[in-house]
TIPA-718589 format. One record per residue: x, y, z of N, C-alpha, C in turn; residue in three letters. Coordinates in steps of 0.2 Angstrom, whole numbers, plus 5000, padded with zeros to 4 digits. Example, Ala and Ser with C-alpha at 12.3 -4.5 7.8 and 13.67 -1.06 7.14 Angstrom:
% residues 2
{{5066,4972,5039},{5062,4978,5039},{5066,4984,5039},ALA},
{{5064,4989,5035},{5068,4995,5036},{5064,5000,5039},SER},
% end
This chain:
% residues 140
{{4871,4944,4885},{4873,4939,4891},{4880,4938,4890},MET},
{{4884,4937,4886},{4891,4939,4886},{4895,4944,4888},GLU},
{{4891,4949,4887},{4894,4958,4889},{4893,4956,4896},GLN},
{{4887,4952,4899},{4885,4953,4909},{4892,4951,4911},MET},
{{4892,4944,4908},{4900,4939,4911},{4905,4942,4911},GLU},
{{4907,4947,4906},{4912,4949,4907},{4914,4954,4912},LEU},
{{4908,4958,4912},{4908,4963,4916},{4909,4961,4924},GLU},
{{4906,4956,4926},{4906,4952,4932},{4913,4951,4933},LYS},
{{4918,4951,4929},{4925,4947,4931},{4927,4954,4931},GLY},
{{4926,4959,4930},{4931,4967,4930},{4930,4969,4937},LEU},
{{4936,4972,4939},{4937,4975,4946},{4932,4982,4946},PRO},
{{4928,4982,4954},{4925,4989,4953},{4926,4994,4950},PRO},
{{4932,4997,4951},{4932,5002,4949},{4934,5003,4939},ASP},
{{4932,4998,4936},{4933,4996,4929},{4927,4995,4927},LEU},
{{4922,4994,4930},{4914,4992,4929},{4913,4997,4926},GLN},
{{4906,4997,4920},{4906,5002,4915},{4901,5009,4920},PRO},
{{4899,5008,4925},{4896,5014,4928},{4899,5018,4932},GLY},
{{4906,5015,4932},{4913,5019,4937},{4917,5022,4932},ASN},
{{4915,5023,4927},{4919,5029,4922},{4923,5035,4926},SER},
{{4919,5041,4929},{4921,5046,4931},{4929,5044,4938},ARG},
{{4928,5038,4941},{4934,5035,4945},{4940,5037,4939},GLN},
{{4937,5031,4932},{4942,5029,4930},{4948,5036,4926},MET},
{{4943,5041,4924},{4945,5046,4921},{4949,5051,4927},GLN},
{{4947,5050,4933},{4951,5053,4937},{4958,5050,4940},LEU},
{{4957,5044,4939},{4963,5040,4939},{4968,5042,4935},GLU},
{{4966,5041,4926},{4970,5042,4922},{4970,5051,4922},LEU},
{{4968,5056,4924},{4972,5062,4924},{4978,5063,4929},LEU},
{{4976,5058,4935},{4982,5059,4938},{4987,5055,4939},GLY},
{{4987,5049,4934},{4993,5047,4931},{4999,5051,4927},ALA},
{{4992,5056,4922},{4994,5060,4917},{4999,5065,4919},ALA},
{{4995,5068,4926},{4999,5074,4930},{5006,5072,4932},VAL},
{{5006,5065,4935},{5011,5062,4940},{5018,5061,4933},ILE},
{{5015,5059,4927},{5019,5057,4921},{5023,5065,4919},GLY},
{{5019,5069,4917},{5021,5075,4916},{5027,5079,4921},VAL},
{{5024,5077,4928},{5028,5081,4934},{5036,5077,4933},GLY},
{{5035,5070,4932},{5041,5065,4931},{5045,5069,4924},ALA},
{{5043,5070,4920},{5046,5074,4914},{5051,5079,4915},ALA},
{{5046,5084,4918},{5048,5091,4919},{5056,5089,4926},LEU},
{{5053,5086,4930},{5057,5085,4935},{5064,5080,4931},THR},
{{5065,5077,4926},{5069,5075,4922},{5074,5081,4918},ALA},
{{5068,5084,4917},{5071,5089,4911},{5075,5094,4916},PHE},
{{5073,5096,4922},{5078,5101,4926},{5084,5098,4929},ALA},
{{5083,5090,4932},{5090,5089,4932},{5094,5087,4928},PHE},
{{5091,5086,4922},{5097,5086,4916},{5100,5093,4913},ARG},
{{5095,5099,4915},{5097,5106,4912},{5104,5108,4920},LEU},
{{5100,5104,4924},{5107,5107,4931},{5112,5102,4932},ALA},
{{5112,5096,4929},{5120,5093,4926},{5124,5097,4922},SER},
{{5118,5100,4915},{5123,5103,4911},{5123,5108,4913},LYS},
{{5124,5113,4918},{5125,5119,4921},{5130,5118,4925},GLY},
{{5131,5114,4929},{5135,5111,4933},{5142,5111,4931},LEU},
{{5142,5106,4925},{5145,5104,4922},{5150,5110,4918},HIS},
{{5146,5114,4917},{5149,5120,4914},{5151,5124,4920},TYR},
{{5149,5125,4925},{5153,5128,4930},{5159,5124,4931},PHE},
{{5159,5118,4932},{5166,5116,4932},{5171,5116,4927},PHE},
{{5170,5114,4921},{5174,5112,4915},{5175,5119,4912},THR},
{{5169,5124,4911},{5169,5130,4907},{5169,5127,4900},GLY},
{{5164,5120,4900},{5163,5117,4893},{5155,5115,4892},HIS},
{{5152,5117,4886},{5147,5116,4885},{5145,5107,4881},THR},
{{5151,5104,4879},{5152,5099,4875},{5149,5092,4879},SER},
{{5149,5087,4876},{5149,5082,4879},{5153,5079,4884},SER},
{{5152,5076,4890},{5156,5074,4895},{5162,5070,4892},PHE},
{{5163,5066,4888},{5166,5063,4885},{5172,5067,4880},ALA},
{{5170,5071,4876},{5174,5079,4875},{5176,5080,4878},LEU},
{{5173,5085,4884},{5176,5089,4890},{5181,5085,4894},THR},
{{5182,5078,4892},{5187,5075,4897},{5194,5076,4892},SER},
{{5193,5076,4885},{5198,5077,4881},{5199,5083,4881},GLN},
{{5196,5086,4882},{5198,5095,4880},{5202,5097,4888},LEU},
{{5202,5094,4893},{5204,5097,4897},{5211,5096,4900},LEU},
{{5214,5101,4901},{5219,5102,4903},{5222,5094,4909},GLN},
{{5228,5089,4908},{5229,5083,4913},{5227,5085,4919},PRO},
{{5230,5091,4922},{5229,5094,4930},{5222,5095,4932},SER},
{{5218,5099,4927},{5211,5099,4929},{5207,5092,4929},VAL},
{{5210,5087,4925},{5206,5081,4922},{5206,5076,4930},ARG},
{{5212,5080,4934},{5211,5076,4941},{5207,5080,4947},LEU},
{{5207,5086,4945},{5205,5088,4950},{5197,5090,4950},VAL},
{{5196,5090,4945},{5186,5093,4944},{5184,5083,4946},VAL},
{{5184,5079,4944},{5183,5075,4945},{5182,5073,4954},PRO},
{{5187,5074,4956},{5189,5074,4964},{5185,5080,4968},ALA},
{{5184,5087,4964},{5179,5090,4968},{5171,5087,4968},ILE},
{{5171,5084,4963},{5164,5083,4960},{5162,5077,4966},GLY},
{{5168,5073,4968},{5168,5066,4973},{5165,5069,4980},GLY},
{{5170,5074,4979},{5170,5077,4985},{5164,5080,4989},LEU},
{{5160,5082,4985},{5154,5087,4984},{5149,5083,4987},LEU},
{{5147,5076,4982},{5146,5074,4983},{5143,5068,4989},ALA},
{{5150,5067,4990},{5150,5064,4997},{5148,5068,5005},GLY},
{{5150,5075,5003},{5149,5080,5008},{5141,5082,5008},LEU},
{{5136,5080,5001},{5130,5081,5001},{5127,5074,5007},VAL},
{{5128,5070,5006},{5127,5062,5007},{5129,5061,5013},LEU},
{{5136,5065,5016},{5137,5064,5025},{5133,5068,5029},TYR},
{{5133,5074,5025},{5129,5079,5030},{5121,5078,5028},PHE},
{{5120,5076,5023},{5110,5075,5022},{5110,5069,5025},GLY},
{{5113,5062,5026},{5112,5057,5031},{5111,5061,5038},ASN},
{{5115,5066,5041},{5115,5067,5046},{5108,5072,5048},ARG},
{{5106,5075,5043},{5098,5079,5045},{5093,5075,5045},LEU},
{{5091,5067,5044},{5088,5062,5046},{5090,5057,5049},HIS},
{{5093,5059,5055},{5096,5053,5061},{5091,5049,5063},ARG},
{{5089,5043,5063},{5085,5037,5066},{5080,5035,5059},GLY},
{{5080,5037,5056},{5078,5034,5049},{5083,5033,5047},GLN},
{{5082,5026,5044},{5087,5021,5041},{5086,5023,5033},PRO},
{{5093,5023,5030},{5094,5025,5024},{5092,5019,5020},ALA},
{{5088,5021,5016},{5084,5015,5011},{5085,5016,5005},LYS},
{{5087,5011,5002},{5089,5009,4994},{5082,5009,4991},ASP},
{{5082,5010,4984},{5077,5011,4982},{5073,5003,4981},TYR},
{{5077,4998,4979},{5075,4992,4977},{5075,4990,4985},MET},
{{5079,4991,4990},{5077,4987,4996},{5070,4989,5000},GLU},
{{5067,4996,4999},{5061,4998,5001},{5057,4995,4997},ALA},
{{5058,4993,4991},{5052,4988,4987},{5051,4982,4990},ILE},
{{5057,4978,4989},{5058,4970,4994},{5058,4969,4998},ALA},
{{5060,4975,5003},{5060,4971,5011},{5056,4978,5014},VAL},
{{5056,4982,5012},{5051,4986,5018},{5042,4986,5015},GLY},
{{5041,4993,5014},{5033,4994,5012},{5033,5000,5006},ASP},
{{5040,5000,5004},{5039,5003,4996},{5040,5012,4997},GLY},
{{5040,5014,5003},{5040,5019,5004},{5047,5022,5006},THR},
{{5049,5029,5002},{5055,5033,5004},{5055,5039,5007},ILE},
{{5058,5041,5012},{5057,5047,5014},{5059,5053,5010},PRO},
{{5057,5056,5008},{5058,5062,5004},{5064,5066,5004},MET},
{{5067,5066,5011},{5073,5069,5014},{5079,5066,5010},ARG},
{{5078,5057,5011},{5083,5054,5009},{5083,5054,5001},SER},
{{5079,5054,4998},{5078,5053,4990},{5082,5060,4987},ALA},
{{5079,5066,4989},{5084,5074,4988},{5091,5073,4989},LEU},
{{5092,5070,4996},{5100,5070,4998},{5103,5065,4993},VAL},
{{5101,5059,4991},{5106,5053,4985},{5102,5057,4979},LYS},
{{5098,5062,4977},{5097,5066,4970},{5101,5072,4968},CYS},
{{5105,5076,4975},{5110,5080,4975},{5115,5077,4973},PHE},
{{5119,5073,4979},{5125,5068,4978},{5126,5065,4971},SER},
{{5119,5062,4968},{5121,5060,4960},{5120,5067,4955},SER},
{{5118,5072,4956},{5120,5079,4953},{5127,5080,4953},LEU},
{{5130,5080,4958},{5138,5081,4958},{5142,5078,4955},PHE},
{{5141,5070,4959},{5145,5065,4955},{5144,5065,4947},SER},
{{5137,5066,4943},{5136,5065,4937},{5140,5071,4932},ILE},
{{5138,5077,4936},{5140,5083,4934},{5147,5085,4930},SER},
{{5153,5080,4934},{5160,5081,4935},{5161,5076,4929},THR},
{{5165,5078,4924},{5169,5071,4919},{5174,5067,4923},PRO},
{{5173,5061,4922},{5177,5055,4926},{5180,5054,4920},ARG},
{{5187,5050,4923},{5191,5048,4917},{5187,5043,4914},GLY},
{{5182,5039,4917},{5178,5032,4914},{5175,5036,4906},ALA},
{{5174,5042,4908},{5170,5047,4901},{5173,5047,4896},ASP},
{{5180,5046,4897},{5183,5047,4890},{5186,5041,4885},SER},
{{5183,5041,4880},{5185,5035,4876},{5192,5035,4875},PRO},
{{5193,5027,4876},{5199,5025,4873},{5205,5024,4881},GLY},
% end
């Protein structure tokens, strides 16, 4: 009797007869989670590759800042910032007519959707910005 009352309070997709639907949702969540992990891994790998391309070092960003010559310490972040800015500038021109949405703004104000192109533009801009050592990365 108590079991039946408990089942009445459950949402329809969680009731005992609907375990197939729940299994599919769990499988979908697992696939999305693995995809997100692989994407984060690819972003980190690309960041390290660009860091090596710009600096010639594979060490941490803070240590790289200390190892670079002072003139290079000024030029590399400027190039990274310029490339990040160019990606934003030309990327935003590609999707004119669509308002640029911030992630939090899309959730709080809008319908929670962000155009894929806009998200990719921000991702690549961040990649250039993150991959170049900045003065703030060096300790002390």
